[in-house]
N, C-alpha and C positions, 0 to 999 in steps of 0.2 A: 564399477557401477557408474562413476562419473562419466567415463568414456561412453558407456552405453546410452546414457541420457543426453549426451551432447547433441547428437543428430536430431533428437526429438525437440530439444530446446531451439535449435536452429530452425527447424520446420515450423514450430509454433510462432517464432518471431517473424518468419517469412510470411506466414498466413496473416498475421496481425498487420504486417506492414503493407500488404497488398489488398487488404479487405476493402479499402476505399475504392480501388480501381475495379474490383470484381463486381460491385453493385451496378454501375452503368453497363459494363460488359454483359453481365447476366441479363439485364433488362433488354438490351439490344438483341441478344441471342433468343430471348423468349418471344420477341415480336416477329422474328423470322422475316425480316425485310430483305427483298431480293436485290440482286446486283444492280438491276436497272433503276431501282429506286435510288440507290446511292449515286448513280450518274446524275439523276435529276437533282438530288440533294447538293451535289458538288456544283452544278450549274447555278442553282439558287444561291449557294454560298457566294460565288464570285459576283453574281448580279447584285445581290443585296449589299454585299460589302462595298463594291465599287460605287453604286449609286446612292447608298446611304451617306457616304463621304461627300459625294457630289451635291446631294440635296442640302446637306448641312452648310456647305461652303458657298454655293452659287449666289445666293442673295447677298452675302457679305462681299463677294467679288463685284456684283453690280453696284453695291454701295461705294466701293473704292473707285468705280468708274464714274462716279457722280450721278448715278441714277437716283431719282427721288422715289418716294413711296408709290406715287401714281404709276410711274414707269415700271417699277418692280411688280406691282399688281397686274399691269397689262401683260408683262412677259409671263408671269405665272398663270394668269388666266388663259393666255393663248396656248400654253402647254396643256392645260386641263381640257380646253376646247378641242385640241388636236386628238386627245385621248377619247373624247366623246365621239368625234367624227370617225375615228378609226376602229372603234370597238366592233360594230356590226360587220364592216367589210373584213376585218381580221378574223372574225368568227366564221364567215363564209369561206375565206381562203383556207382556214384550218380544216374545215370539213371537206373542201375540194381537193386539197393537196396533201393533207396530213399535218400532224403537229410538228414533226421533226424539221421539215423544210422551213416552216414559218419561224421556229425557234432559231434556226441557223441565220435566217435573214435578220431577225431581231438582234442577235448578238453581233452581227456585222454593222448594221445601219445605226442602231441606237447609240453605241459608244462613239461612232464616227461623228454623228450629228452633235452629240454633247461635247466632244472635243472641239468641234468647229465653233460652238457657242462660247467656249472658253477663250477662243482667239478673236472673237468679234467684239467690237466696242460700240457700234451704232445701235440706237434704240429700235429702229425699224427692222434691222436685220435680226436683232435679238427676238423680237416679237414673231417674225416669220420663222426663224429657226426653232423657237419654242413650240410653235404649232406643229411643224413637221416632226420634231423630236417626240412630241406627244403621240403622234400617229405611230411612230416606231415603237415607243415604250409600251403602248397598249397591247402589242403582240404578246408580250410576256404575260400580262394579266389574263389574256384570253386563253393562252396555251398552258399556263402553269397548273391550274386546278385539274384539268383533264389528264395532264401528264402524270401528276401524283396519283390520280384515281386509277390510271392504267397500270401503274407499277406497284400498286398495293392491293390488298384484299379487303373484304368487308371487316375482317377481324383486326387488321393492323392499320387501317386507313387513318383512324383518328390519331394513333401514335405517330404515324408518318407526318401528318400535318403539324402536330404539336412539336415534333422534333425540328422541322424546317422553320416554323415561326419563332421558336425559342432561339434558334441559331441566328435568325435575322435580328432579333433583339440584341444578342451578344455582339454581332458584327457591327451594328450601329453604335453600340457603346464603345467598342474599340476604335471605330472610326472617329468618334468625337474626341477621344483622348489623343489620337494621332494628329488630328487637325489642330488641336490646341497646342501641342508641344513641338510640332515640326518646325515652326519658325525659330524657336530657341535652339533646336538641334542644328539647323542650318547655320545659324549665327556662330555657334560654338565650333562648327566644322570649318569656319572661315569663309562661308558663302554670304556675301553682303547683297541682299536683295530688297527691293521695295516691297511694301505689303501687298500691292496688287500683283506683283510678280510671284510672290510666294503662293498666293491664292490661285493664280493661274496654273502654277506647277502642280498644286494639290489636285485641281480639277482634272488636269491631263493624266496624272498618275491614277486617279480614281477611274477614269475611262479605260486606262490600260488594265486595271484589275478586272473590270467588267468584261473586257475582251477575252480574258483567259477562259471564261465560261464557254466560248466558242469551241475550244479544243475538247471540252468535255461533251458538249452537245453533239459533236461529230461522231462520238462513240455511242450515242444513244440509239438503242434499238427497241422501240416501243411495241408491245404486243398489240394485236388487233383488238378492237373493242368487242366486248363479250355479247353485247346486244345492241339493237337499234335505239335503245332508250338511254344510252350512255350520254354523258354531258355534252360531248362534242358532236353528237349525231342527231340531236333534236332538230326537227325541221324548223327552219327559220319562219316559213309562212305560218306553220302551226303555232309557233310562239307568238307571232303578232296577232293571230286570230284570238289567242287566249288573252292578250293584252287588251284587245278591243272589248272583250266582255269581262272586264276586271271584276273580281268578286268584292263584296262589300268591305271585307277587311282591308284590302289594298287601297280602296278608295278613302278609307279613314287613316290608314298608316302612312301613305305617301306624303300628304301635306305636312304632317307632324315631322316626318323624317326630313323633308325638304328644308323646313325651318331650322332643324337641328344641324343640318349640313351647312347652312349659312353661318351658324355660330362657329362651327369648327374651322371652316375655310376662310373666315374673315380675319382671324388673328394668328392661327398656327403658322402660316407661311411667312408672317412678318415677325415672329418671335425673336429670331436672331438679330434682325434689323432694330427692333425695339430695344433689346439689351445693349446693342453696340452704339446706336445713335442717341437714344434718349437717356440711357443710364450710364453710358461710357464704360461698359464692362469690357475689359481687354479680351482679345481672341482666345488666349489660354483659358481664361475662366469660362468663356462661352462654350468652349469645347468640353470642359468639365461639367457644365450645366447640362449640355446635350447628353453626355454619358450618364449623368445622374438621372435624367429623364427616362432613359432606357431602363435603368434599375427600377425606377418607380413603376414603369410600364410592366416589367416582369413581376413585381410584387403584387400589383393590383390584379394582374391576370390570375394569379394564384388565389386571390381572396374573393374574386367575383362569385364563384359558386356558393360560398358561405352567405354573401349578401342576398343573392336572389333566392336561395333556399329559405332564408329567414323572412324576407319581405314579399316574395312573389316577383314576377317579371316586371309588370308595369309599375308597381310601387317602387321597386328597386331602381328602375330606369329614371323615374321622376326624382327620386332622392339624389341620384348622382348628377342629374342635370341641374337641380337647384344648388347643389354644392359647387358645381362648375360656375354657376352664375355668381355665387358669393365670392369665389376666388377671383373672378374677373372684375367684379365690382371693387374689391379691396385693392386689386392691382392697379386700377385706374386712379386710385387716390394716393398712391405712394410714390415718392421720389428716392426712397432709400434702396440702394442696389441690392443689398443682402435680403431685405424683406421682399423685394420684387422677385428675386430668384426663388425664394421659398414659396411665394404665391404662384409663380409660374409652374413650379413643380406640382403644386396642389391642383392647379387647373389641368395640367397635362394628365395627371393620374385620374382625376374625376371624369374627364371627358373620355379617356380611354376605357375606364371601368364600365361605362354605359354601353360600349359597343357589343360585347358578347351577349348582353341581355337583349339588345335591340334585334340582333340577327337571329338569336335563339327564338325570340318572339315571332319574327317573320316566318321562320321555317316551321314553327309549331302550329301556325294558324292557317297555312295553306295546304291543300292536298299534296301528297308526296309526288304525284305526277306533274304538279304545277310548280314545284320548288325551284327548278332551274330557271324557269321563265320569270317567276317572282323575283329571284335574286338578280337576274339580268336587268329587269325593269328598274329595280331599286338602285342598282349601281349606275345605270345609265342616267337616271334622274339626278342622283347625287352628283355625278360628274358635271352634268349640265348646269345645275344650280351652283356648284363649286366654282366653275369657270367665271360665272357672272359675279358672284360675291367676292371672289379674290380680287378681280379687277376693280370692282366698286369700292372695296375696303381700302385699296391703295390710294385711290383718289380722295377718300374721306380722311384718311390719316394725314395726307399732305395738306388738305385744306383746314382741318379742324385740330389736328394734333392727336396724340394717342389717348389722353385721359377721357375726353368726352366720347370718343368713338368706342373705347373699351366699355364705358358705362352703357352705351347703347347696345353693344353686343351682349352684355350681361342681362339687360332687359329682355332681349330676344331669347336668351336661354331660359328665362323664367316663362315666357310665353310658350316656348316649345315644350316645356315640362307640363304646362296646363293643357296643351293640345294632346299630348300623349295621354294624360289622365282622363280628359273629357271625350276625346274621339276614340282612342284605342282601348282605354280602360274598360268601358262597358262590354267589350267583346272578349275580355280576358279576366273575368271575375273568378278565376280558378284558384285552387289552393296553392300555397307556396310550392315552388319546384324543388 
C-alpha cells in the first residue's frame, strides 16, 4: 500500500512545488502572443534596460564633470528638443521605408551617440550631442507603438502592452540597484577608479546593453498593416488638417496638460542631482531610491483603476495633482535626507498615478478616428514644453537654489489641478469609471 501511494505523493508534491510557475505560464499561453511579438519584446527589453541605466547615471556623471544645474538643464532640454524636432520626420520615414529599417537605424545610431556623450566633457559638445541623440532616440518612440500593434491582435494587444511596460519598470529597478552597487563591487575586485571613471564605465556598458537589441531587431519580420487606418499609415497631411480644426475638448485639455508637463519636467530630471548635491546622499543610496521609485510606480499603476473608479477621471486627476503639490511643498522645506527621500517617493508615485487617468481621459473624449492625431499632438506639445521647462528649471535652481524653486513648482501643480477642474471638468461630468 505504501509503495502504491508513493508515486501519487511525489506527483502531488511536484504539482504543489511548480504551481507558482504554472500561473504566469498559463497566463501567457492564454494570451496567444505570436513569435514576432516576443522579438519586439526582446528589443524593448534591451532598449529599456540599457537606457534606464543611462538616464539614471548621466546627470550624476555631468555633476562629476563640474556641470552646474543650468548646464545640466540645457543639456537635458537640448535632448528633449531634438526629440521634438525628430518626431514628425521619423514618422514620415517610418511610413516611407517601414518600421524595421528605422528601428535598425535607431539601434545603431542612438547607443553610438550616447556612448560619445559619455566620452565628451565640454558643455557645448554635450548640448549638441544631446540634441542629435534626441533625434535618434525619438525613432524608438515613433516605431514602438505600431510595432506592438502589428504583432498583436485586438484581443491580446492590451496584455502585450502591459507585459512590455511592466518589464520596463522591472529593468529600471534592476538598473538602479546595479548602478548603486557597482562601485563597491569594482572596489572589492581590486579596480581602483575615480567616481567619474566609474560613472563613465556604467554609461558605456549601458550603451552596450542597448546595442544588443540590434541583433534582435535584425530578426524582426513585421506583417503588413491590415488597413490604411493603422497607426503608422495615417496621412500626415490629414493629421495636420485635423490639428488645425481642433475640437473644443483639446482646446481646453492642452493648456492644462502643458502646465502639468512643466511641473513634471522641472524637477524630475534633477532629482538625482538634488539628492546628491543638496542632501549629500551617496550613490549607493541614490540607486536604491531609484529602484524604490520603480516599485512605487508599479504599485500605483495597480491602484489607479480603484482610484478613478471611485472618484471619476477628472476628480481623480485633480486629487493626485494636489497630492503631488503637497509632496513638493514639503520637500522644499526639509533638509533631512531620509524625510526628503520619503517625500520624493511620494512625489514620484502621485505624479505617476495621474498619467493613466490623463491619457484615458484624452482617449475617451475624442472620436476613435481622431485618437492617434490627438495623441500625437499631445505628445508633441508635451515634448516642446518639456524642453523649455527643463532648461529653465536648471537656470532657476542654480540662481535661487532648490527650496524656493520647488515651492514654485508646487504652486504650479496646484494651478494645473485647478485648470483641469475648471477647463476640462465641465466636459467630463460623467459617472465614475
